GULO-553746 format. One record per residue: residue number from 1; x, y, z of N, C-alpha, C in turn. Coordinates in Angstrom, 3 decimals, decimal comma. Layout:
% GULO-553746
{node NUM; {X; Y; Z}; {X; Y; Z}; {X; Y; Z}}
...
% end
This chain:
% GULO-553746
{node 1; {0,865; -1,187; 0,016}; {-0,024; 0,011; 0,032}; {0,794; 1,291; 0,014}}
{node 2; {2,082; 1,161; 0,043}; {2,935; 2,271; -0,063}; {3,441; 2,674; -1,431}}
{node 3; {2,531; 2,548; -2,355}; {2,881; 2,915; -3,722}; {2,940; 4,307; -3,876}}
{node 4; {3,886; 4,779; -4,809}; {3,981; 6,203; -5,031}; {3,479; 6,294; -6,476}}
{node 5; {2,363; 7,085; -6,651}; {1,759; 7,178; -7,952}; {2,311; 8,383; -8,591}}
{node 6; {2,606; 8,287; -9,864}; {3,184; 9,411; -10,606}; {1,982; 10,083; -11,477}}
{node 7; {1,840; 11,324; -11,325}; {0,706; 11,966; -12,081}; {1,398; 12,809; -13,081}}
{node 8; {0,591; 13,111; -14,111}; {0,938; 14,111; -15,067}; {1,123; 15,521; -14,451}}
{node 9; {2,206; 16,172; -14,741}; {2,352; 17,597; -14,065}; {1,235; 18,490; -14,315}}
{node 10; {0,523; 18,277; -15,467}; {-0,700; 19,185; -15,748}; {-1,757; 18,892; -14,652}}
{node 11; {-1,953; 17,696; -14,366}; {-2,953; 17,189; -13,350}; {-2,599; 17,818; -11,990}}
{node 12; {-1,266; 17,670; -11,596}; {-0,848; 18,198; -10,397}; {-1,089; 19,685; -10,285}}
{node 13; {-0,841; 20,348; -11,301}; {-1,023; 21,856; -11,340}; {-2,559; 22,122; -11,101}}
{node 14; {-3,374; 21,461; -11,785}; {-4,834; 21,718; -11,614}; {-5,273; 21,390; -10,194}}
{node 15; {-4,748; 20,275; -9,652}; {-5,095; 19,956; -8,186}; {-4,616; 21,115; -7,303}}
{node 16; {-3,421; 21,685; -7,507}; {-2,865; 22,674; -6,662}; {-3,743; 24,007; -6,733}}
{node 17; {-4,368; 24,309; -7,751}; {-5,194; 25,567; -7,908}; {-6,614; 25,291; -7,785}}
{node 18; {-7,027; 24,089; -7,408}; {-8,406; 23,800; -7,269}; {-8,986; 24,527; -6,006}}
{node 19; {-10,168; 25,037; -6,042}; {-10,746; 25,733; -4,907}; {-11,067; 24,735; -3,758}}
{node 20; {-10,687; 25,185; -2,518}; {-11,039; 24,394; -1,411}; {-12,295; 24,759; -0,719}}
{node 21; {-13,024; 23,826; -0,156}; {-14,340; 24,163; 0,576}; {-14,081; 25,034; 1,798}}
{node 22; {-15,060; 25,896; 2,104}; {-15,047; 26,837; 3,191}; {-15,269; 26,014; 4,532}}
{node 23; {-15,073; 26,672; 5,665}; {-15,344; 25,942; 6,888}; {-16,809; 25,726; 7,022}}
{node 24; {-17,701; 26,591; 6,543}; {-19,179; 26,458; 6,572}; {-19,559; 25,227; 5,815}}
{node 25; {-18,991; 25,054; 4,546}; {-19,290; 23,943; 3,730}; {-18,871; 22,657; 4,438}}
{node 26; {-17,627; 22,557; 4,931}; {-17,214; 21,418; 5,593}; {-18,018; 20,989; 6,768}}
{node 27; {-18,509; 22,075; 7,553}; {-19,464; 21,790; 8,701}; {-20,669; 21,201; 8,229}}
{node 28; {-21,233; 21,740; 7,091}; {-22,551; 21,219; 6,688}; {-22,390; 19,846; 6,104}}
{node 29; {-21,260; 19,537; 5,492}; {-21,047; 18,167; 5,001}; {-21,086; 17,093; 6,180}}
{node 30; {-20,618; 17,486; 7,331}; {-20,379; 16,635; 8,454}; {-21,704; 16,542; 9,355}}
{node 31; {-22,608; 17,518; 9,151}; {-23,731; 17,629; 9,943}; {-24,845; 16,559; 9,553}}
{node 32; {-25,307; 15,678; 10,490}; {-26,205; 14,649; 10,140}; {-27,551; 15,226; 9,814}}
{node 33; {-28,002; 16,235; 10,386}; {-29,349; 16,721; 10,031}; {-29,387; 17,443; 8,607}}
{node 34; {-28,270; 18,057; 8,222}; {-28,212; 18,577; 6,932}; {-28,163; 17,527; 5,913}}
{node 35; {-27,404; 16,454; 6,209}; {-27,306; 15,316; 5,229}; {-28,761; 14,608; 5,111}}
{node 36; {-29,423; 14,435; 6,241}; {-30,738; 13,871; 6,302}; {-31,674; 14,673; 5,388}}
{node 37; {-31,673; 16,001; 5,581}; {-32,547; 16,974; 4,821}; {-32,252; 16,738; 3,253}}
{node 38; {-30,966; 16,772; 2,982}; {-30,606; 16,582; 1,556}; {-31,020; 15,279; 0,979}}
{node 39; {-30,890; 14,172; 1,783}; {-31,385; 12,798; 1,406}; {-32,876; 12,914; 1,033}}
{node 40; {-33,652; 13,530; 1,987}; {-35,039; 13,510; 1,842}; {-35,376; 14,321; 0,470}}
{node 41; {-34,678; 15,469; 0,309}; {-34,869; 16,270; -0,912}; {-34,603; 15,479; -2,116}}
{node 42; {-33,487; 14,788; -2,165}; {-33,114; 14,055; -3,378}; {-34,258; 12,866; -3,683}}
{node 43; {-34,588; 12,244; -2,516}; {-35,666; 11,212; -2,822}; {-36,949; 11,719; -3,266}}
{node 44; {-37,342; 12,948; -2,747}; {-38,576; 13,466; -3,279}; {-38,470; 13,856; -4,769}}
{node 45; {-37,306; 14,449; -5,239}; {-37,146; 14,695; -6,586}; {-37,160; 13,431; -7,480}}
{node 46; {-36,463; 12,364; -6,915}; {-36,440; 11,154; -7,728}; {-37,902; 10,548; -7,865}}
{node 47; {-38,727; 10,652; -6,789}; {-40,149; 10,244; -6,826}; {-40,909; 10,889; -7,859}}
{node 48; {-40,657; 12,329; -7,998}; {-41,361; 13,120; -9,021}; {-41,009; 12,674; -10,336}}
{node 49; {-39,734; 12,420; -10,566}; {-39,352; 11,925; -11,918}; {-39,911; 10,607; -12,276}}
{node 50; {-39,935; 9,689; -11,295}; {-40,421; 8,345; -11,509}; {-41,948; 8,478; -11,764}}
{node 51; {-42,637; 9,237; -10,951}; {-44,115; 9,434; -11,218}; {-44,433; 9,977; -12,546}}
{node 52; {-43,575; 10,952; -12,953}; {-43,803; 11,602; -14,250}; {-43,665; 10,623; -15,446}}
{node 53; {-42,667; 9,665; -15,249}; {-42,367; 8,705; -16,405}; {-43,474; 7,649; -16,392}}
{node 54; {-44,201; 7,399; -15,255}; {-45,217; 6,371; -15,235}; {-46,566; 6,900; -15,876}}
{node 55; {-46,631; 8,278; -16,002}; {-47,936; 8,796; -16,466}; {-47,858; 8,976; -17,949}}
{node 56; {-46,830; 8,420; -18,687}; {-46,777; 8,646; -20,103}; {-47,525; 7,548; -20,724}}
% end
């Protein structure tokens, strides 16, 4: 498991300049209630798509 992976220098440069999440974003990602709310929202949207496809 101690492999050293060699990446293309262009990829390494893009990783270095990629935007980092804010503290607020990281906190929201770890919050169980926020994740539960997002899960419910995604499920409702999926149900709407499924229901719309069954009415054709």
